[in-house]
N, CA, C and O atoms as a GROMACS GRO file, in nm:
protein
  308
    1MET      N    1  -1.110   0.468   1.295
    1MET     CA    2  -1.227   0.497   1.241
    1MET      C    3  -1.203   0.466   1.102
    1MET      O    4  -1.090   0.492   1.060
    2THR      N    5  -1.285   0.417   1.024
    2THR     CA    6  -1.309   0.392   0.893
    2THR      C    7  -1.399   0.465   0.848
    2THR      O    8  -1.502   0.492   0.909
    3PRO      N    9  -1.354   0.520   0.690
    3PRO     CA   10  -1.429   0.620   0.620
    3PRO      C   11  -1.528   0.529   0.571
    3PRO      O   12  -1.520   0.407   0.570
    4ASP      N   13  -1.646   0.618   0.522
    4ASP     CA   14  -1.730   0.514   0.460
    4ASP      C   15  -1.717   0.505   0.325
    4ASP      O   16  -1.775   0.417   0.261
    5THR      N   17  -1.643   0.591   0.271
    5THR     CA   18  -1.601   0.594   0.099
    5THR      C   19  -1.477   0.599   0.087
    5THR      O   20  -1.409   0.609   0.189
    6GLU      N   21  -1.415   0.591  -0.045
    6GLU     CA   22  -1.318   0.576  -0.087
    6GLU      C   23  -1.283   0.758  -0.086
    6GLU      O   24  -1.168   0.796  -0.063
    7THR      N   25  -1.351   0.819  -0.103
    7THR     CA   26  -1.364   0.978  -0.126
    7THR      C   27  -1.294   1.042   0.028
    7THR      O   28  -1.204   1.125   0.042
    8SER      N   29  -1.380   0.960   0.139
    8SER     CA   30  -1.388   1.000   0.306
    8SER      C   31  -1.222   0.984   0.310
    8SER      O   32  -1.160   0.895   0.250
    9TYR      N   33  -1.143   1.120   0.417
    9TYR     CA   34  -1.050   1.140   0.438
    9TYR      C   35  -1.016   1.080   0.597
    9TYR      O   36  -1.082   1.128   0.689
   10ASP      N   37  -0.956   1.018   0.616
   10ASP     CA   38  -0.899   0.955   0.772
   10ASP      C   39  -0.785   1.060   0.823
   10ASP      O   40  -0.716   1.134   0.751
   11PRO      N   41  -0.782   1.052   0.936
   11PRO     CA   42  -0.698   1.128   0.993
   11PRO      C   43  -0.570   1.080   0.959
   11PRO      O   44  -0.547   0.959   0.955
   12GLN      N   45  -0.449   1.201   0.923
   12GLN     CA   46  -0.336   1.128   0.863
   12GLN      C   47  -0.255   1.068   0.989
   12GLN      O   48  -0.260   1.111   1.105
   13ARG      N   49  -0.157   0.926   0.924
   13ARG     CA   50  -0.103   0.847   1.016
   13ARG      C   51   0.036   0.860   0.949
   13ARG      O   52   0.054   0.882   0.830
   14LYS      N   53   0.139   0.842   1.048
   14LYS     CA   54   0.272   0.863   1.028
   14LYS      C   55   0.296   0.691   1.003
   14LYS      O   56   0.226   0.602   1.052
   15ILE      N   57   0.402   0.675   0.920
   15ILE     CA   58   0.457   0.534   0.872
   15ILE      C   59   0.614   0.587   0.836
   15ILE      O   60   0.654   0.686   0.776
   16ARG      N   61   0.688   0.466   0.906
   16ARG     CA   62   0.817   0.517   0.879
   16ARG      C   63   0.875   0.389   0.776
   16ARG      O   64   0.836   0.274   0.796
   17ALA      N   65   0.948   0.415   0.690
   17ALA     CA   66   0.947   0.321   0.540
   17ALA      C   67   1.111   0.402   0.496
   17ALA      O   68   1.122   0.524   0.504
   18PRO      N   69   1.186   0.346   0.467
   18PRO     CA   70   1.274   0.368   0.431
   18PRO      C   71   1.244   0.434   0.244
   18PRO      O   72   1.164   0.386   0.164
   19ASP      N   73   1.330   0.542   0.224
   19ASP     CA   74   1.284   0.589   0.068
   19ASP      C   75   1.305   0.509  -0.054
   19ASP      O   76   1.237   0.509  -0.157
   20ASP      N   77   1.419   0.435  -0.023
   20ASP     CA   78   1.394   0.330  -0.124
   20ASP      C   79   1.330   0.203  -0.147
   20ASP      O   80   1.358   0.122  -0.236
   21GLU      N   81   1.228   0.192  -0.043
   21GLU     CA   82   1.114   0.123  -0.030
   21GLU      C   83   0.962   0.209  -0.066
   21GLU      O   84   0.874   0.179  -0.146
   22TRP      N   85   0.971   0.294   0.003
   22TRP     CA   86   0.849   0.404  -0.015
   22TRP      C   87   0.817   0.437  -0.154
   22TRP      O   88   0.706   0.418  -0.204
   23GLU      N   89   0.939   0.498  -0.228
   23GLU     CA   90   0.942   0.577  -0.355
   23GLU      C   91   0.874   0.487  -0.440
   23GLU      O   92   0.772   0.526  -0.499
   24PRO      N   93   0.934   0.328  -0.462
   24PRO     CA   94   0.916   0.221  -0.532
   24PRO      C   95   0.768   0.174  -0.508
   24PRO      O   96   0.708   0.103  -0.588
   25PHE      N   97   0.718   0.218  -0.396
   25PHE     CA   98   0.615   0.151  -0.369
   25PHE      C   99   0.474   0.217  -0.426
   25PHE      O  100   0.362   0.172  -0.449
   26GLU      N  101   0.533   0.341  -0.436
   26GLU     CA  102   0.417   0.434  -0.522
   26GLU      C  103   0.395   0.380  -0.654
   26GLU      O  104   0.286   0.363  -0.710
   27ALA      N  105   0.524   0.350  -0.702
   27ALA     CA  106   0.495   0.286  -0.848
   27ALA      C  107   0.448   0.182  -0.866
   27ALA      O  108   0.392   0.160  -0.974
   28ALA      N  109   0.454   0.079  -0.763
   28ALA     CA  110   0.384  -0.079  -0.754
   28ALA      C  111   0.250  -0.044  -0.731
   28ALA      O  112   0.167  -0.112  -0.790
   29THR      N  113   0.208   0.050  -0.657
   29THR     CA  114   0.066   0.052  -0.623
   29THR      C  115  -0.004   0.113  -0.710
   29THR      O  116  -0.119   0.074  -0.733
   30ARG      N  117   0.050   0.218  -0.776
   30ARG     CA  118  -0.030   0.275  -0.923
   30ARG      C  119  -0.036   0.188  -1.032
   30ARG      O  120  -0.125   0.191  -1.117
   31ALA      N  121   0.089   0.085  -1.032
   31ALA     CA  122   0.022  -0.006  -1.116
   31ALA      C  123  -0.076  -0.088  -1.107
   31ALA      O  124  -0.111  -0.150  -1.207
   32VAL      N  125  -0.121  -0.100  -1.022
   32VAL     CA  126  -0.240  -0.183  -0.966
   32VAL      C  127  -0.355  -0.076  -0.967
   32VAL      O  128  -0.442  -0.078  -1.054
   33HIS      N  129  -0.354   0.004  -0.882
   33HIS     CA  130  -0.476   0.132  -0.882
   33HIS      C  131  -0.411   0.245  -0.938
   33HIS      O  132  -0.346   0.310  -0.856
   34PRO      N  133  -0.412   0.295  -1.077
   34PRO     CA  134  -0.396   0.431  -1.119
   34PRO      C  135  -0.456   0.514  -1.106
   34PRO      O  136  -0.408   0.624  -1.135
   35GLU      N  137  -0.608   0.504  -1.051
   35GLU     CA  138  -0.700   0.606  -1.037
   35GLU      C  139  -0.714   0.639  -0.877
   35GLU      O  140  -0.697   0.566  -0.780
   36GLY      N  141  -0.746   0.758  -0.885
   36GLY     CA  142  -0.771   0.800  -0.703
   36GLY      C  143  -0.653   0.828  -0.659
   36GLY      O  144  -0.544   0.826  -0.717
   37ARG      N  145  -0.695   0.868  -0.498
   37ARG     CA  146  -0.609   0.957  -0.398
   37ARG      C  147  -0.484   0.830  -0.420
   37ARG      O  148  -0.467   0.752  -0.515
   38SER      N  149  -0.424   0.842  -0.321
   38SER     CA  150  -0.286   0.738  -0.282
   38SER      C  151  -0.331   0.600  -0.291
   38SER      O  152  -0.417   0.540  -0.227
   39PRO      N  153  -0.254   0.564  -0.384
   39PRO     CA  154  -0.238   0.411  -0.390
   39PRO      C  155  -0.201   0.331  -0.288
   39PRO      O  156  -0.236   0.218  -0.256
   40ARG      N  157  -0.110   0.422  -0.234
   40ARG     CA  158   0.002   0.332  -0.121
   40ARG      C  159  -0.104   0.325   0.012
   40ARG      O  160  -0.124   0.225   0.080
   41SER      N  161  -0.168   0.461   0.032
   41SER     CA  162  -0.266   0.442   0.152
   41SER      C  163  -0.385   0.332   0.129
   41SER      O  164  -0.423   0.254   0.217
   42ARG      N  165  -0.425   0.336   0.028
   42ARG     CA  166  -0.532   0.243  -0.054
   42ARG      C  167  -0.488   0.090  -0.016
   42ARG      O  168  -0.567   0.015   0.041
   43VAL      N  169  -0.357   0.051  -0.054
   43VAL     CA  170  -0.301  -0.094   0.023
   43VAL      C  171  -0.266  -0.096   0.108
   43VAL      O  172  -0.282  -0.209   0.154
   44ILE      N  173  -0.207  -0.016   0.192
   44ILE     CA  174  -0.192  -0.013   0.367
   44ILE      C  175  -0.323  -0.044   0.421
   44ILE      O  176  -0.326  -0.136   0.502
   45ARG      N  177  -0.417   0.008   0.395
   45ARG     CA  178  -0.573  -0.013   0.434
   45ARG      C  179  -0.617  -0.119   0.449
   45ARG      O  180  -0.680  -0.165   0.545
   46GLU      N  181  -0.570  -0.190   0.300
   46GLU     CA  182  -0.649  -0.321   0.276
   46GLU      C  183  -0.580  -0.425   0.368
   46GLU      O  184  -0.646  -0.503   0.436
   47PHE      N  185  -0.443  -0.424   0.368
   47PHE     CA  186  -0.321  -0.522   0.441
   47PHE      C  187  -0.396  -0.506   0.577
   47PHE      O  188  -0.427  -0.609   0.638
   48ILE      N  189  -0.431  -0.378   0.633
   48ILE     CA  190  -0.438  -0.372   0.770
   48ILE      C  191  -0.592  -0.451   0.793
   48ILE      O  192  -0.603  -0.539   0.878
   49ARG      N  193  -0.690  -0.415   0.722
   49ARG     CA  194  -0.826  -0.499   0.717
   49ARG      C  195  -0.776  -0.689   0.726
   49ARG      O  196  -0.789  -0.776   0.812
   50TRP      N  197  -0.733  -0.686   0.628
   50TRP     CA  198  -0.700  -0.849   0.625
   50TRP      C  199  -0.573  -0.886   0.727
   50TRP      O  200  -0.558  -1.007   0.739
   51TYR      N  201  -0.512  -0.832   0.776
   51TYR     CA  202  -0.393  -0.878   0.892
   51TYR      C  203  -0.524  -0.898   1.006
   51TYR      O  204  -0.559  -1.012   1.034
   52MET      N  205  -0.571  -0.817   1.049
   52MET     CA  206  -0.703  -0.828   1.161
   52MET      C  207  -0.828  -0.905   1.141
   52MET      O  208  -0.929  -0.895   1.209
   53ARG      N  209  -0.804  -1.000   1.017
   53ARG     CA  210  -0.910  -1.082   0.972
   53ARG      C  211  -1.055  -1.001   0.981
   53ARG      O  212  -1.148  -1.049   1.045
   54ARG      N  213  -1.064  -0.901   0.927
   54ARG     CA  214  -1.222  -0.843   0.923
   54ARG      C  215  -1.292  -0.902   0.785
   54ARG      O  216  -1.251  -0.920   0.671
   55PRO      N  217  -1.409  -0.920   0.848
   55PRO     CA  218  -1.486  -0.993   0.757
   55PRO      C  219  -1.465  -0.929   0.615
   55PRO      O  220  -1.446  -0.811   0.586
   56GLY      N  221  -1.475  -1.044   0.532
   56GLY     CA  222  -1.460  -0.995   0.394
   56GLY      C  223  -1.326  -0.918   0.332
   56GLY      O  224  -1.324  -0.870   0.219
   57ALA      N  225  -1.229  -0.914   0.412
   57ALA     CA  226  -1.117  -0.872   0.370
   57ALA      C  227  -1.035  -0.935   0.309
   57ALA      O  228  -1.012  -1.042   0.366
   58GLN      N  229  -0.956  -0.916   0.184
   58GLN     CA  230  -0.862  -0.967   0.164
   58GLN      C  231  -0.701  -0.954   0.146
   58GLN      O  232  -0.667  -0.855   0.212
   59LEU      N  233  -0.612  -1.001   0.098
   59LEU     CA  234  -0.505  -0.941   0.081
   59LEU      C  235  -0.486  -0.844  -0.014
   59LEU      O  236  -0.565  -0.862  -0.107
   60PRO      N  237  -0.413  -0.744  -0.031
   60PRO     CA  238  -0.399  -0.677  -0.152
   60PRO      C  239  -0.356  -0.733  -0.278
   60PRO      O  240  -0.277  -0.828  -0.277
   61LYS      N  241  -0.405  -0.679  -0.404
   61LYS     CA  242  -0.370  -0.752  -0.498
   61LYS      C  243  -0.216  -0.676  -0.522
   61LYS      O  244  -0.191  -0.560  -0.490
   62ARG      N  245  -0.126  -0.766  -0.583
   62ARG     CA  246   0.004  -0.729  -0.603
   62ARG      C  247   0.050  -0.703  -0.766
   62ARG      O  248   0.005  -0.768  -0.860
   63PRO      N  249   0.123  -0.623  -0.776
   63PRO     CA  250   0.152  -0.589  -0.949
   63PRO      C  251   0.222  -0.686  -1.002
   63PRO      O  252   0.264  -0.753  -0.908
   64PRO      N  253   0.266  -0.743  -1.128
   64PRO     CA  254   0.331  -0.811  -1.164
   64PRO      C  255   0.484  -0.746  -1.103
   64PRO      O  256   0.495  -0.654  -1.022
   65ALA      N  257   0.591  -0.819  -1.166
   65ALA     CA  258   0.708  -0.791  -1.124
   65ALA      C  259   0.754  -0.673  -1.195
   65ALA      O  260   0.717  -0.681  -1.312
   66GLY      N  261   0.809  -0.583  -1.177
   66GLY     CA  262   0.846  -0.440  -1.217
   66GLY      C  263   0.988  -0.384  -1.202
   66GLY      O  264   1.080  -0.466  -1.208
   67PRO      N  265   1.012  -0.279  -1.188
   67PRO     CA  266   1.125  -0.235  -1.140
   67PRO      C  267   1.136  -0.161  -0.973
   67PRO      O  268   1.217  -0.095  -0.909
   68TRP      N  269   1.014  -0.212  -0.958
   68TRP     CA  270   1.021  -0.180  -0.802
   68TRP      C  271   1.066  -0.325  -0.746
   68TRP      O  272   1.122  -0.313  -0.637
   69SER      N  273   1.059  -0.426  -0.780
   69SER     CA  274   1.109  -0.594  -0.729
   69SER      C  275   1.210  -0.576  -0.708
   69SER      O  276   1.228  -0.599  -0.588
   70ASN      N  277   1.324  -0.536  -0.770
   70ASN     CA  278   1.473  -0.511  -0.730
   70ASN      C  279   1.533  -0.432  -0.607
   70ASN      O  280   1.545  -0.311  -0.629
   71PRO      N  281   1.571  -0.471  -0.493
   71PRO     CA  282   1.613  -0.400  -0.408
   71PRO      C  283   1.719  -0.317  -0.438
   71PRO      O  284   1.819  -0.359  -0.496
   72ALA      N  285   1.698  -0.168  -0.393
   72ALA     CA  286   1.815  -0.088  -0.426
   72ALA      C  287   1.924  -0.096  -0.353
   72ALA      O  288   2.023  -0.036  -0.394
   73ARG      N  289   1.933  -0.161  -0.247
   73ARG     CA  290   2.039  -0.215  -0.129
   73ARG      C  291   2.036  -0.369  -0.092
   73ARG      O  292   1.922  -0.411  -0.105
   74PRO      N  293   2.110  -0.450  -0.057
   74PRO     CA  294   2.121  -0.553  -0.050
   74PRO      C  295   2.021  -0.594   0.060
   74PRO      O  296   1.979  -0.526   0.154
   75GLU      N  297   1.991  -0.732   0.025
   75GLU     CA  298   1.893  -0.766   0.154
   75GLU      C  299   1.965  -0.774   0.317
   75GLU      O  300   2.080  -0.813   0.337
   76GLU      N  301   1.870  -0.730   0.421
   76GLU     CA  302   1.967  -0.761   0.555
   76GLU      C  303   1.896  -0.872   0.609
   76GLU      O  304   1.775  -0.889   0.603
   77HIS      N  305   1.982  -0.948   0.663
   77HIS     CA  306   1.940  -1.064   0.744
   77HIS      C  307   1.980  -1.076   0.874
   77HIS      O  308   1.944  -1.172   0.942
   0.00000   0.00000   0.00000
């Protein structure tokens, strides 16, 4: 179920993400969306709509490089 406005609340969902990605993701999303409620949720919803090819959906805007751009741990391959 998708809310009609940004002020509506969806049922809470759980997502698993390491702290060293989740916390910097907050800072990165705030750089693009400094106002309103959780910018992480907003960006995840935008990505989901784009991923499912919903009409008019676009990839979320990315912030410029910042402290969140450098991984806290080495990349796993």
